[in-house]
C-alpha positions as CSV (number, residue, x, y, z in Angstrom):
1,M,79.0,125.5,103.5
2,S,77.4,122.1,104.6
3,R,74.6,122.1,107.0
4,R,76.7,120.7,109.8
5,A,79.3,123.4,109.4
6,R,76.6,126.1,109.6
7,G,76.5,125.4,113.4
8,V,80.0,126.5,113.9
9,P,79.2,130.3,114.0
10,V,76.5,129.7,116.5
11,W,78.7,127.5,118.5
12,A,81.4,130.2,118.4
13,A,78.9,133.0,119.3
14,L,77.7,131.1,122.3
15,R,81.1,129.9,123.4
16,S,82.7,133.3,123.3
17,P,80.8,134.9,126.2
18,G,80.4,131.5,127.9
19,R,77.5,130.2,129.9
20,D,77.2,133.1,132.3
21,G,77.6,135.7,129.4
22,T,74.9,134.0,127.3
23,I,72.5,133.9,130.4
24,A,73.3,137.6,131.1
25,L,72.6,138.6,127.5
26,V,69.3,136.8,127.3
27,D,68.2,138.3,130.7
28,R,69.3,141.8,129.4
29,L,67.3,141.4,126.2
30,A,64.2,140.1,128.1
31,A,64.5,143.2,130.5
32,D,64.8,145.5,127.4
33,A,61.7,144.0,125.9
34,R,59.9,144.5,129.3
35,A,60.9,148.1,129.4
36,L,59.8,148.7,125.9
37,A,56.4,147.2,126.5
38,D,56.1,149.2,129.7
39,G,56.9,152.5,127.8
40,L,54.5,151.5,125.1
41,R,51.7,150.7,127.6
42,S,51.9,154.3,128.9
43,M,51.1,155.8,125.5
44,P,47.3,156.5,124.8
45,G,45.6,154.0,122.4
46,V,48.5,151.4,122.7
47,E,47.8,148.0,124.1
48,V,50.4,145.5,124.8
49,L,48.7,142.1,124.2
50,N,51.1,139.6,125.6
51,E,52.8,139.0,128.9
52,V,56.4,139.8,128.0
53,V,58.4,137.0,129.4
54,F,61.1,136.8,126.8
55,T,62.1,139.1,124.0
56,Q,58.7,139.4,122.1
57,V,56.3,142.3,122.4
58,C,52.9,142.3,120.6
59,V,51.1,145.7,120.3
60,S,47.7,146.8,119.0
61,F,46.8,150.4,118.3
62,D,43.0,150.4,119.1
63,R,41.8,149.0,115.7
64,D,43.3,146.6,113.2
65,A,43.2,149.4,110.5
66,R,45.2,151.8,112.7
67,T,47.5,149.1,113.8
68,R,48.3,148.3,110.2
69,R,48.8,152.0,109.4
70,V,51.1,152.6,112.5
71,T,53.2,149.5,111.3
72,Q,53.4,150.6,107.8
73,Q,54.5,154.1,109.0
74,L,57.2,152.5,111.2
75,I,58.5,150.4,108.3
76,A,58.4,153.3,105.9
77,H,60.4,155.5,108.2
78,G,63.0,152.7,108.7
79,S,64.5,154.0,111.9
80,A,63.4,151.0,114.0
81,W,62.8,147.5,112.6
82,M,59.4,146.2,113.7
83,S,57.0,144.1,111.7
84,G,53.4,143.5,111.4
85,S,51.8,140.1,112.1
86,L,48.6,138.4,113.1
87,W,47.9,137.2,116.5
88,H,44.6,135.8,117.8
89,D,42.9,137.1,114.7
90,R,44.2,140.7,115.4
91,D,46.6,142.7,113.4
92,I,49.5,143.6,115.6
93,L,52.9,145.3,115.7
94,R,55.5,142.5,116.5
95,I,58.6,143.7,118.1
96,S,61.4,141.2,118.7
97,V,64.3,142.5,121.0
98,S,67.0,140.2,119.9
99,N,70.2,142.0,118.8
100,W,73.0,141.6,121.2
101,S,73.9,145.4,121.0
102,T,70.4,146.7,122.0
103,D,70.5,148.9,125.1
104,A,68.4,151.3,127.0
105,A,69.0,154.0,124.4
106,D,67.8,151.7,121.7
107,V,64.6,151.0,123.8
108,A,64.0,154.8,124.2
109,F,64.6,155.3,120.5
110,S,62.1,152.7,119.6
111,R,59.5,154.1,121.9
112,A,60.0,157.4,120.2
113,A,59.6,156.0,116.8
114,V,56.4,154.3,117.8
115,K,55.2,157.6,119.4
116,R,56.1,159.5,116.1
117,A,54.3,156.8,114.0
118,C,51.2,157.2,116.3
119,S,51.2,161.0,116.1
120,T,51.6,160.9,112.3
121,M,48.5,158.8,112.2
122,D,46.5,161.2,114.5
123,G,43.8,162.8,112.5
124,A,44.8,161.0,109.4
125,E,43.1,157.7,109.9
126,D,41.8,157.4,106.3
127,I,45.1,158.1,104.7
128,A,47.0,155.0,103.3
129,V,50.7,155.4,104.3
130,V,52.1,152.5,102.1
131,P,50.5,151.4,98.8
132,D,48.7,148.1,98.8
133,L,51.4,145.5,99.8
134,A,50.0,142.8,97.4
135,A,50.1,145.1,94.4
136,A,53.6,146.2,95.4
137,M,54.8,142.7,95.8
138,G,53.3,141.7,92.5
139,T,55.3,144.6,90.8
140,V,58.6,143.3,92.4
141,V,57.9,139.8,91.2
142,D,57.0,141.0,87.7
143,T,60.1,142.9,87.6
144,A,62.3,140.1,88.8
145,N,60.7,137.8,86.2
146,D,61.4,140.4,83.5
147,I,65.1,140.5,84.5
148,V,65.3,136.7,84.5
149,Q,63.8,136.5,81.0
150,R,66.2,139.2,79.6
151,R,69.1,137.6,81.3
152,P,68.7,133.8,81.3
153,D,71.9,133.5,83.3
154,A,70.5,135.6,86.1
155,T,69.2,133.7,89.2
156,C,66.7,134.8,91.8
157,P,67.0,133.1,95.1
158,A,64.0,131.3,96.6
159,P,62.3,133.3,99.3
160,H,63.8,132.7,102.7
161,P,61.6,130.6,105.0
162,H,61.9,133.2,107.6
163,P,61.3,136.8,106.2
164,H,63.3,138.5,108.9
165,A,66.3,136.4,108.6
166,I,69.5,137.8,107.1
167,H,70.3,136.3,103.9
168,S,74.2,135.6,103.3
169,P,75.3,134.1,100.2
170,A,78.3,132.7,101.9
171,T,76.2,130.6,104.2
172,D,73.3,129.9,102.0
173,D,72.9,126.8,99.7
174,R,69.8,128.1,97.9
175,N,71.7,129.7,95.0
């Protein structure tokens, strides 16, 4: 699909609910992000680092090492999608409330997932939850290279410029 044609699904997605519906959606997602931030702020050892004015919530859990471990625990559990990032030289849990179907139940579920990850970490500060990411990624790359070497006709798509974006072969010209 041409680059110009890729805008058609976006146009259709915005056109369908109309201007008022799109504004209502964005307002609801921002309200859900604020509700999630408020719920996380009430948990001991949790600090919301940003003023939540849109759909992004940046959270720290006391220390960088603990923040990384809680983030790893959330990712490993897989029940709520949140990611780690670096903000103002601090490790953070980055939450983006951006799915049109997110509702109050999802916000409560996400708060519970964070609470569960924190409680899993309590008393286990020195336990690594996920193996070293660099080593794991090295293994993935080595395996992919082995496959390509054994199957010269196999192709591995280039990394997506945004790691959280959905990759769809139908709309991707990288292959």
